C-alpha positions as CSV (number, residue, x, y, z in Angstrom):
1,M,-18.2,6.7,-16.0
2,Q,-15.3,9.7,-15.7
3,G,-15.0,8.3,-11.2
4,V,-15.2,4.8,-12.2
5,L,-12.4,5.1,-14.9
6,T,-10.7,7.7,-12.5
7,G,-10.1,5.4,-9.3
8,F,-9.7,2.2,-11.3
9,A,-6.8,4.1,-13.2
10,V,-5.6,5.1,-9.6
11,I,-5.5,1.5,-8.8
12,A,-3.9,0.0,-12.1
13,V,-0.9,2.4,-11.0
14,V,0.3,1.2,-8.0
15,I,-0.3,-2.2,-8.4
16,A,2.2,-1.8,-11.6
17,V,4.7,-0.1,-9.3
18,G,4.3,-3.2,-7.2
19,Y,4.8,-5.9,-10.0
20,V,8.0,-3.5,-11.1
21,L,9.5,-3.3,-8.0
22,G,9.1,-7.7,-7.6
23,R,10.2,-8.0,-11.1
24,R,13.5,-6.5,-10.4
25,G,14.2,-7.5,-6.4
26,H,14.5,-3.8,-5.5
27,L,12.7,-5.2,-1.7
28,G,14.1,-8.3,-1.1
29,E,12.7,-11.7,-1.3
30,H,10.6,-11.0,2.2
31,G,9.3,-7.3,0.4
32,R,5.8,-8.5,0.4
33,E,5.7,-10.3,3.6
34,V,7.2,-7.1,5.3
35,L,5.0,-4.4,3.4
36,T,1.2,-6.8,4.2
37,K,2.5,-7.4,8.1
38,L,3.1,-3.1,8.1
39,A,-0.4,-3.1,6.8
40,F,-2.0,-5.2,8.9
41,H,-0.7,-4.1,12.2
42,V,0.2,-0.8,12.2
43,A,-0.7,1.0,9.4
44,S,-4.7,-0.2,8.3
45,P,-5.4,0.3,12.5
46,A,-4.4,3.5,12.5
47,L,-6.3,4.4,9.3
48,L,-9.3,2.5,10.2
49,F,-8.9,4.5,13.9
50,T,-8.8,8.1,11.9
51,T,-11.4,7.3,9.3
52,L,-14.0,6.1,11.9
53,A,-12.7,8.7,14.8
54,H,-14.2,11.4,12.3
55,A,-17.4,9.1,10.5
56,D,-21.4,10.3,11.9
57,L,-21.8,7.1,13.3
58,S,-25.9,8.4,12.7
59,V,-25.4,7.1,8.8
60,I,-25.7,3.7,9.8
61,F,-28.9,3.5,11.3
62,S,-30.1,4.0,7.3
63,S,-32.4,1.9,4.5
64,R,-29.1,1.9,2.9
65,L,-27.8,0.1,5.7
66,L,-30.3,-2.6,5.4
67,V,-29.8,-3.0,2.1
68,T,-25.9,-3.5,2.4
69,A,-26.4,-5.2,5.3
70,L,-28.5,-7.8,3.5
71,S,-27.2,-8.1,0.6
72,T,-23.7,-8.5,1.7
73,A,-25.1,-11.8,4.0
74,A,-26.9,-13.1,0.3
75,A,-23.3,-13.2,-0.9
76,A,-22.0,-14.2,1.5
77,G,-24.4,-17.0,2.9
78,V,-24.4,-19.2,-1.0
79,F,-20.2,-18.8,-0.4
80,I,-20.2,-20.0,2.8
81,A,-23.2,-22.9,1.6
82,V,-21.7,-24.6,-0.9
83,G,-18.4,-24.3,1.0
84,A,-19.4,-26.0,3.8
85,V,-20.8,-29.4,0.8
86,R,-17.8,-29.2,-1.3
87,G,-16.4,-29.5,1.7
88,W,-13.5,-26.3,1.2
89,G,-12.6,-26.0,4.8
90,L,-13.1,-23.0,7.2
91,G,-10.4,-20.8,6.6
92,R,-10.4,-20.5,2.5
93,T,-14.2,-20.4,2.5
94,T,-14.3,-17.4,4.5
95,I,-11.9,-15.9,2.8
96,G,-14.3,-16.8,-0.1
97,A,-16.8,-15.5,1.3
98,L,-15.3,-12.0,2.1
99,C,-13.8,-12.0,-1.5
100,S,-17.9,-12.8,-2.7
101,S,-19.5,-9.5,-0.5
102,Y,-16.9,-7.6,1.2
103,V,-16.0,-4.3,-1.3
104,N,-13.7,-1.4,-2.4
105,S,-15.4,0.9,0.0
106,G,-11.9,2.6,0.5
107,N,-9.3,3.7,-1.7
108,L,-11.7,2.8,-4.8
109,G,-15.3,3.3,-3.0
110,I,-14.7,7.2,-2.3
111,P,-13.3,8.0,-5.4
112,I,-16.4,6.8,-6.9
113,A,-18.6,7.9,-5.2
114,V,-17.5,11.3,-5.3
115,Y,-17.0,11.5,-9.2
116,V,-19.7,9.2,-10.0
117,L,-22.6,9.9,-6.9
118,G,-21.3,13.2,-6.2
119,D,-21.1,13.0,-2.0
120,A,-18.5,10.6,-1.3
121,S,-20.3,10.6,2.4
122,L,-22.8,7.8,0.3
123,V,-19.7,5.6,0.8
124,A,-20.2,5.1,4.5
125,P,-22.8,3.1,5.8
126,V,-21.5,0.2,3.7
127,L,-17.5,1.3,5.3
128,L,-18.6,1.0,8.8
129,F,-20.8,-2.1,8.4
130,Q,-17.8,-3.6,7.0
131,L,-15.1,-2.0,9.5
132,L,-17.5,-2.1,12.5
133,L,-19.8,-5.8,11.6
134,L,-17.8,-7.9,9.2
135,T,-14.2,-7.3,9.4
136,P,-14.3,-7.9,13.1
137,V,-16.4,-11.4,12.3
138,A,-14.4,-12.5,10.2
139,L,-10.9,-12.0,11.3
140,T,-12.0,-14.1,14.9
141,V,-13.1,-17.2,12.7
142,L,-9.9,-17.0,10.9
143,D,-8.2,-16.4,14.2
144,L,-9.6,-19.5,15.7
145,S,-9.6,-21.6,12.0
146,T,-5.7,-21.3,12.2
147,A,-4.8,-21.4,16.1
148,R,-2.2,-23.8,16.6
149,D,-3.2,-24.6,19.8
150,G,-6.9,-25.8,19.6
151,K,-6.3,-26.3,23.8
152,E,-6.9,-22.3,24.3
153,P,-9.3,-21.5,27.3
154,L,-12.9,-20.8,26.2
155,W,-12.1,-16.6,27.9
156,L,-9.1,-16.6,25.9
157,R,-11.3,-17.4,22.4
158,L,-13.9,-15.6,23.4
159,L,-11.1,-12.4,23.3
160,T,-10.4,-13.3,20.2
161,P,-11.3,-9.9,18.5
162,L,-9.4,-7.8,21.1
163,R,-6.6,-9.5,20.2
164,N,-6.5,-8.5,17.1
165,P,-4.9,-5.0,15.4
166,I,-7.4,-4.4,13.0
167,A,-10.7,-4.8,15.1
168,L,-8.3,-2.4,18.0
169,G,-8.1,0.4,15.5
170,S,-11.5,-0.1,14.2
171,L,-13.4,-0.3,17.7
172,A,-10.9,2.5,18.9
173,G,-12.0,5.2,17.0
174,V,-15.8,4.2,17.4
175,A,-15.4,5.2,21.0
176,V,-13.6,8.3,19.8
177,S,-16.9,9.0,17.3
178,A,-19.4,7.7,20.2
179,T,-18.1,10.0,23.1
180,G,-17.3,12.9,21.4
181,L,-13.7,12.7,22.5
182,R,-11.2,15.3,20.8
183,V,-7.6,13.5,20.2
184,P,-4.8,16.3,20.7
185,T,-3.5,17.6,17.4
186,A,-0.2,16.1,18.4
187,V,-0.9,12.4,18.6
188,M,-3.7,12.0,15.9
189,D,-1.2,13.8,12.8
190,P,1.6,10.4,13.7
191,V,-1.7,8.3,13.2
192,T,-2.7,10.0,10.2
193,L,0.5,9.9,9.0
194,I,1.1,6.3,9.8
195,G,-2.4,5.2,8.2
196,N,-1.7,7.4,4.8
197,M,0.4,3.9,4.3
198,S,-2.0,1.3,4.4
199,V,-3.2,1.3,1.2
200,P,-0.1,1.5,-0.9
201,A,1.1,-0.7,0.8
202,V,-2.1,-2.7,0.2
203,L,-1.6,-2.2,-3.3
204,L,2.5,-2.4,-3.6
205,A,2.5,-5.7,-2.1
206,F,-0.5,-7.2,-4.1
207,G,2.0,-6.4,-7.3
208,I,4.6,-7.9,-5.7
209,S,2.1,-11.0,-5.9
210,L,1.3,-11.3,-9.1
211,C,5.2,-11.5,-9.9
212,G,6.3,-15.3,-11.6
213,S,1.5,-16.3,-10.8
214,T,0.3,-17.9,-13.2
215,M,-3.3,-16.6,-15.3
216,P,-6.2,-15.7,-12.6
217,G,-8.7,-18.6,-12.2
218,R,-6.5,-21.5,-13.1
219,G,-5.0,-24.1,-10.1
220,P,-6.8,-25.8,-7.5
221,D,-8.9,-22.7,-6.4
222,R,-10.4,-22.5,-9.5
223,Q,-14.1,-22.9,-8.8
224,L,-13.5,-21.1,-5.7
225,V,-12.3,-17.9,-7.3
226,L,-15.1,-18.2,-9.9
227,L,-17.9,-18.1,-7.6
228,S,-16.6,-15.8,-5.9
229,V,-16.3,-13.3,-8.8
230,A,-19.7,-14.5,-10.0
231,L,-21.6,-13.7,-6.4
232,K,-18.9,-10.6,-6.1
233,S,-19.6,-8.7,-9.7
234,V,-23.4,-9.6,-10.4
235,G,-25.0,-11.7,-7.5
236,Q,-24.3,-9.0,-4.8
237,P,-25.6,-6.0,-6.9
238,A,-28.9,-8.2,-8.5
239,A,-29.3,-8.6,-4.7
240,A,-29.0,-5.0,-3.7
241,W,-31.1,-4.2,-6.7
242,A,-33.8,-6.4,-6.4
243,L,-34.0,-5.1,-2.4
244,A,-33.3,-1.7,-2.7
245,S,-36.4,-1.8,-5.5
246,G,-38.8,-4.1,-4.0
247,A,-38.4,-4.4,-0.5
248,F,-37.9,-0.7,0.3
249,G,-39.0,1.6,-2.2
250,L,-36.1,3.2,-3.5
251,H,-35.6,5.3,-6.4
252,G,-33.9,7.2,-8.1
253,A,-30.6,9.2,-6.5
254,Q,-30.9,6.3,-3.5
255,L,-31.1,3.7,-5.9
256,L,-28.2,4.1,-8.0
257,D,-26.3,4.6,-4.5
258,V,-26.4,1.1,-2.6
259,V,-26.2,-0.7,-6.4
260,V,-23.4,1.0,-7.0
261,T,-21.9,0.4,-3.8
262,S,-22.4,-3.0,-4.2
263,A,-21.4,-3.7,-7.4
264,L,-17.7,-2.1,-6.4
265,P,-14.9,-4.9,-6.5
266,A,-13.7,-6.8,-3.3
267,A,-11.3,-5.1,-2.2
268,Q,-7.6,-5.3,-1.8
269,N,-7.2,-5.7,2.0
270,L,-8.5,-8.7,1.8
271,F,-5.2,-10.2,0.3
272,T,-3.8,-8.9,3.4
273,Y,-5.9,-10.7,5.4
274,A,-5.5,-13.9,3.7
275,S,-1.9,-13.8,3.7
276,R,-1.8,-12.5,7.4
277,Y,-3.3,-16.3,8.0
278,R,-1.5,-17.9,5.1
279,V,-4.5,-19.2,4.0
280,G,-6.4,-18.4,0.8
281,E,-3.8,-16.5,-0.7
282,R,-4.0,-17.5,-4.3
283,L,-8.3,-17.4,-3.8
284,A,-8.2,-13.5,-2.8
285,R,-5.3,-12.3,-5.3
286,D,-7.0,-14.0,-7.7
287,S,-10.7,-12.7,-7.0
288,I,-9.6,-9.2,-6.6
289,L,-8.3,-9.2,-9.9
290,L,-10.8,-10.7,-12.0
291,S,-14.0,-8.7,-9.5
292,T,-11.7,-5.1,-10.0
293,V,-11.7,-6.0,-14.4
294,L,-14.9,-7.0,-14.1
295,S,-16.1,-4.1,-12.4
296,V,-15.5,-1.9,-15.0
297,P,-18.3,-2.9,-17.2
298,V,-20.6,-3.4,-14.4
299,L,-20.4,0.2,-13.1
300,V,-20.7,1.9,-16.0
301,A,-23.5,-0.6,-17.0
302,V,-25.1,0.2,-13.6
303,A,-24.5,4.0,-14.1
304,A,-25.5,4.0,-17.7
305,L,-29.2,2.4,-16.2
306,L,-30.0,3.4,-13.3
307,G,-28.1,7.3,-13.8
């Protein structure tokens, strides 16, 4: 329980600082936009590169990964199906599907893995799955759905993932890890320093976005927000529990691991993606905020029942 509260406390403080900055106008009227662009184009790719360059890629071949992939697909699939029926549009449906299934495995998942599960590496499968597969696919869809010119040649559309800085940072990190290449300290240290700006920049921008906003879960995106939060907070961890215990026969600590990681709230960097593509920004903001609040009792209950 201490790990859950510690992780959330750290995030809440930084978001609160961003809110104060927004209220006082210290960063100007374009402060949030600058932080978002900094995180998307520079800091996040650097962070993903340094994270994956030192990652043990063998962890992706595990039952935990299969449970993560299937529970993610289940939660996202439900939102996509409803979005298609209700005609919510490709861009908003993509953001909503991410908010329903993309967990905060980094700045919240790691401390919770340390304090609740006792091992930070246990969050690695979901982290790698999201960075290597889910993020490139989702950002490619957003790139194509928000393209101003629908007459791009086919070869240029196929290269869309390679034009995205998030995908490029991830792929470069995987290449270094897979080949065992040793990056010189003179190169890695400044990249690491830049990458360390990613999480604070995202959280500060998120805090600024709360200034002058209405209560979450209201407005034209109310149905999308409530559905994504329900899927993220209840649907995904329930699917992970059913798959892990029923289909894969996991129990004890292994069952706790996969359910805890699935019960993590929607990641703050989803707001960065929504802001970058100017689609579903309020949906992302409200979903992240509500799922983060609800994940506290959910994670405490999971730890109490399965721990």
